[in-house]
N, CA, C and O atoms as a DFTB+ gen file, in Angstrom:
276 C
 N C O
     1  1       1.429     -10.420       8.860
     2  2       0.410     -10.120       7.872
     3  2       1.079     -10.114       6.500
     4  3       2.026      -9.357       6.287
     5  1       0.609     -10.941       5.567
     6  2       1.225     -10.973       4.243
     7  2       1.042      -9.650       3.505
     8  3      -0.002      -9.006       3.609
     9  1       2.050      -9.265       2.775
    10  2       2.019      -7.991       2.066
    11  2       0.883      -7.926       1.055
    12  3       0.262      -6.874       0.901
    13  1       0.604      -8.997       0.379
    14  2      -0.393      -8.970      -0.682
    15  2      -1.788      -9.349      -0.213
    16  3      -2.666      -9.592      -1.041
    17  1      -2.010      -9.404       1.073
    18  2      -3.329      -9.725       1.603
    19  2      -4.349      -8.698       1.134
    20  3      -4.137      -7.499       1.316
    21  1      -5.459      -9.142       0.531
    22  2      -6.422      -8.190      -0.030
    23  2      -7.243      -7.439       1.007
    24  3      -7.723      -6.340       0.725
    25  1      -7.416      -7.993       2.185
    26  2      -8.290      -7.373       3.185
    27  2      -7.522      -7.107       4.471
    28  3      -7.522      -7.934       5.382
    29  1      -6.880      -5.975       4.543
    30  2      -6.158      -5.600       5.748
    31  2      -6.948      -4.531       6.475
    32  3      -7.577      -3.679       5.848
    33  1      -6.918      -4.575       7.797
    34  2      -7.621      -3.553       8.565
    35  2      -6.804      -3.179       9.782
    36  3      -6.149      -4.023      10.394
    37  1      -6.849      -1.934      10.117
    38  2      -6.234      -1.498      11.360
    39  2      -7.066      -2.028      12.517
    40  3      -8.249      -2.324      12.353
    41  1      -6.455      -2.147      13.672
    42  2      -7.142      -2.796      14.784
    43  2      -8.098      -1.894      15.550
    44  3      -8.936      -2.397      16.299
    45  1      -8.003      -0.598      15.391
    46  2      -8.826       0.323      16.170
    47  2      -9.829       1.049      15.272
    48  3      -9.448       1.574      14.225
    49  1     -11.099       1.085      15.663
    50  2     -12.123       1.689      14.802
    51  2     -11.937       3.181      14.562
    52  3     -12.425       3.700      13.557
    53  1     -11.240       3.893      15.463
    54  2     -11.057       5.336      15.271
    55  2      -9.911       5.654      14.310
    56  3      -9.700       6.817      13.965
    57  1      -9.180       4.645      13.881
    58  2      -8.085       4.889      12.948
    59  2      -8.637       5.095      11.536
    60  3      -9.770       4.705      11.251
    61  1      -7.848       5.700      10.658
    62  2      -8.354       6.011       9.318
    63  2      -8.767       4.766       8.552
    64  3      -8.309       3.659       8.835
    65  1      -9.642       4.969       7.575
    66  2     -10.090       3.836       6.769
    67  2      -8.899       3.208       6.053
    68  3      -7.907       3.869       5.746
    69  1      -9.030       1.936       5.803
    70  2      -7.938       1.168       5.229
    71  2      -7.760       1.463       3.742
    72  3      -8.705       1.353       2.961
    73  1      -6.551       1.835       3.362
    74  2      -6.175       1.957       1.953
    75  2      -4.921       1.119       1.789
    76  3      -3.877       1.416       2.370
    77  1      -5.039       0.065       0.988
    78  2      -3.917      -0.853       0.790
    79  2      -4.089      -1.459      -0.593
    80  3      -4.750      -2.485      -0.749
    81  1      -3.500      -0.828      -1.588
    82  2      -3.665      -1.282      -2.973
    83  2      -2.299      -1.540      -3.582
    84  3      -1.362      -0.767      -3.384
    85  1      -2.197      -2.629      -4.321
    86  2      -0.966      -3.021      -5.003
    87  2      -1.150      -2.822      -6.508
    88  3      -2.183      -3.184      -7.072
    89  1      -0.136      -2.243      -7.146
    90  2      -0.180      -2.005      -8.590
    91  2       1.105      -2.515      -9.235
    92  3       2.179      -2.417      -8.641
    93  1       1.000      -3.063     -10.453
    94  2       2.200      -3.538     -11.147
    95  2       2.990      -2.401     -11.792
    96  3       4.172      -2.560     -12.094
    97  1       2.343      -1.258     -12.004
    98  2       2.993      -0.122     -12.672
    99  2       2.925       1.130     -11.798
   100  3       1.910       1.407     -11.160
   101  1       4.016       1.871     -11.785
   102  2       4.097       3.083     -10.981
   103  2       3.038       4.103     -11.395
   104  3       2.418       4.733     -10.538
   105  1       2.828       4.269     -12.687
   106  2       1.843       5.242     -13.178
   107  2       0.445       4.907     -12.675
   108  3      -0.319       5.811     -12.337
   109  1       0.100       3.631     -12.620
   110  2      -1.213       3.221     -12.110
   111  2      -1.357       3.603     -10.636
   112  3      -2.416       4.057     -10.205
   113  1      -0.296       3.415      -9.879
   114  2      -0.329       3.753      -8.453
   115  2      -0.546       5.252      -8.263
   116  3      -1.355       5.660      -7.430
   117  1       0.169       6.072      -9.030
   118  2       0.013       7.522      -8.885
   119  2      -1.350       7.998      -9.383
   120  3      -1.901       8.959      -8.847
   121  1      -1.893       7.341     -10.395
   122  2      -3.252       7.680     -10.845
   123  2      -4.263       7.384      -9.741
   124  3      -5.193       8.160      -9.521
   125  1      -4.081       6.264      -9.049
   126  2      -4.980       5.907      -7.956
   127  2      -4.878       6.913      -6.807
   128  3      -5.891       7.284      -6.215
   129  1      -3.663       7.350      -6.495
   130  2      -3.457       8.333      -5.420
   131  2      -4.303       9.579      -5.664
   132  3      -4.850      10.152      -4.722
   133  1      -4.410       9.996      -6.907
   134  2      -5.175      11.202      -7.250
   135  2      -6.661      11.057      -6.930
   136  3      -7.359      12.061      -6.785
   137  1      -7.152       9.825      -6.819
   138  2      -8.573       9.586      -6.544
   139  2      -8.873       9.418      -5.056
   140  3     -10.040       9.353      -4.669
   141  1      -7.857       9.349      -4.229
   142  2      -8.039       9.079      -2.799
   143  2      -8.298      10.355      -2.013
   144  3      -7.700      11.400      -2.273
   145  1      -9.200      10.247      -1.049
   146  2      -9.459      11.357      -0.130
   147  2      -8.436      11.365       1.005
   148  3      -8.089      12.424       1.527
   149  1      -7.957      10.187       1.380
   150  2      -6.968      10.067       2.442
   151  2      -5.601      10.538       1.937
   152  3      -5.355      10.578       0.731
   153  1      -4.726      10.889       2.865
   154  2      -3.356      11.252       2.494
   155  2      -2.556       9.960       2.349
   156  3      -2.057       9.412       3.332
   157  1      -2.444       9.488       1.124
   158  2      -1.757       8.231       0.842
   159  2      -0.453       8.502       0.100
   160  3      -0.224       9.592      -0.424
   161  1       0.387       7.481       0.074
   162  2       1.706       7.584      -0.548
   163  2       1.978       6.311      -1.333
   164  3       1.362       5.274      -1.087
   165  1       2.905       6.400      -2.279
   166  2       3.303       5.249      -3.090
   167  2       4.640       4.735      -2.566
   168  3       5.589       5.497      -2.379
   169  1       4.692       3.434      -2.336
   170  2       5.913       2.782      -1.882
   171  2       6.315       1.746      -2.924
   172  3       5.491       0.930      -3.338
   173  1       7.571       1.771      -3.349
   174  2       8.080       0.794      -4.314
   175  2       8.660      -0.388      -3.543
   176  3       9.431      -0.218      -2.599
   177  1       8.272      -1.580      -3.966
   178  2       8.738      -2.807      -3.324
   179  2       9.248      -3.753      -4.398
   180  3       8.805      -3.699      -5.545
   181  1      10.177      -4.614      -4.025
   182  2      10.711      -5.588      -4.966
   183  2      10.369      -6.986      -4.517
   184  3      10.483      -7.330      -3.340
   185  1       9.945      -7.790      -5.481
   186  2       9.699      -9.201      -5.184
   187  2      11.040      -9.905      -5.058
   188  3      12.045      -9.456      -5.608
   189  1      11.043     -10.982      -4.348
   190  2      12.262     -11.759      -4.161
   191  2      12.507     -12.654      -5.370
   192  3      12.398     -13.877      -5.277
   193  1      12.833     -12.053      -6.482
   194  2      13.113     -12.811      -7.699
   195  2      14.411     -12.308      -8.304
   196  3      14.900     -11.236      -7.947
   197  1      14.961     -13.082      -9.214
   198  2      16.221     -12.695      -9.851
   199  2      16.072     -11.451     -10.717
   200  3      17.015     -10.671     -10.849
   201  1      14.902     -11.263     -11.304
   202  2      14.728     -10.111     -12.197
   203  2      14.438      -8.819     -11.435
   204  3      14.388      -7.748     -12.040
   205  1      14.247      -8.904     -10.117
   206  2      14.043      -7.705      -9.307
   207  2      12.798      -6.925      -9.670
   208  3      12.794      -5.696      -9.604
   209  1      11.745      -7.621     -10.050
   210  2      10.502      -6.958     -10.457
   211  2       9.923      -6.139      -9.308
   212  3       9.805      -6.624      -8.183
   213  1       9.567      -4.905      -9.604
   214  2       8.973      -4.025      -8.599
   215  2       7.463      -4.023      -8.710
   216  3       6.892      -4.261      -9.774
   217  1       6.840      -3.748      -7.587
   218  2       5.420      -3.446      -7.577
   219  2       5.236      -2.276      -6.637
   220  3       6.151      -1.921      -5.893
   221  1       4.058      -1.673      -6.665
   222  2       3.849      -0.398      -5.990
   223  2       2.654      -0.492      -5.053
   224  3       1.554      -0.872      -5.454
   225  1       2.892      -0.145      -3.816
   226  2       1.879      -0.182      -2.772
   227  2       1.408       1.237      -2.498
   228  3       2.219       2.147      -2.324
   229  1       0.092       1.422      -2.460
   230  2      -0.493       2.707      -2.076
   231  2      -1.163       2.513      -0.729
   232  3      -2.056       1.678      -0.583
   233  1      -0.727       3.290       0.254
   234  2      -1.303       3.229       1.591
   235  2      -0.912       4.494       2.357
   236  3      -0.210       5.359       1.834
   237  1      -1.373       4.585       3.589
   238  2      -1.015       5.722       4.444
   239  2       0.230       5.360       5.253
   240  3       0.559       4.185       5.413
   241  1       0.913       6.381       5.756
   242  2       2.049       6.125       6.648
   243  2       1.595       5.360       7.883
   244  3       2.285       4.451       8.344
   245  1       0.438       5.725       8.416
   246  2      -0.073       5.075       9.634
   247  2      -0.277       3.584       9.404
   248  3       0.118       2.759      10.229
   249  1      -0.892       3.246       8.281
   250  2      -1.165       1.837       8.017
   251  2       0.117       1.060       7.722
   252  3       0.281      -0.068       8.188
   253  1       1.006       1.646       6.965
   254  2       2.276       0.974       6.683
   255  2       3.023       0.704       7.989
   256  3       3.532      -0.397       8.202
   257  1       3.086       1.699       8.849
   258  2       3.785       1.542      10.122
   259  2       3.092       0.507      11.007
   260  3       3.761      -0.242      11.720
   261  1       1.759       0.457      10.969
   262  2       0.998      -0.502      11.763
   263  2       1.426      -1.936      11.438
   264  3       1.561      -2.761      12.342
   265  1       1.638      -2.235      10.153
   266  2       1.973      -3.601       9.754
   267  2       3.463      -3.899       9.746
   268  3       3.849      -5.068       9.770
   269  1       4.311      -2.879       9.712
   270  2       5.744      -3.139       9.571
   271  2       6.600      -2.621      10.709
   272  3       7.821      -2.541      10.575
   273  1       5.982      -2.265      11.831
   274  2       6.806      -1.806      12.962
   275  2       7.375      -2.965      13.737
   276  3       8.090      -2.760      14.718
């Protein structure tokens, strides 16, 4: 599953609703976290470029583990 895919879903209907948002700035990611009802977290990721540009993923531990285990 590509990291930047806009429509990701967990495979089981009883699992929590999908939260998977990418932000170019850390402050934007933390502002979004404040609006979420789910227990979400911010993860910093780096693109594979020479400048090492980071972007920030907001999702739950369950969803992150679902796609990266």
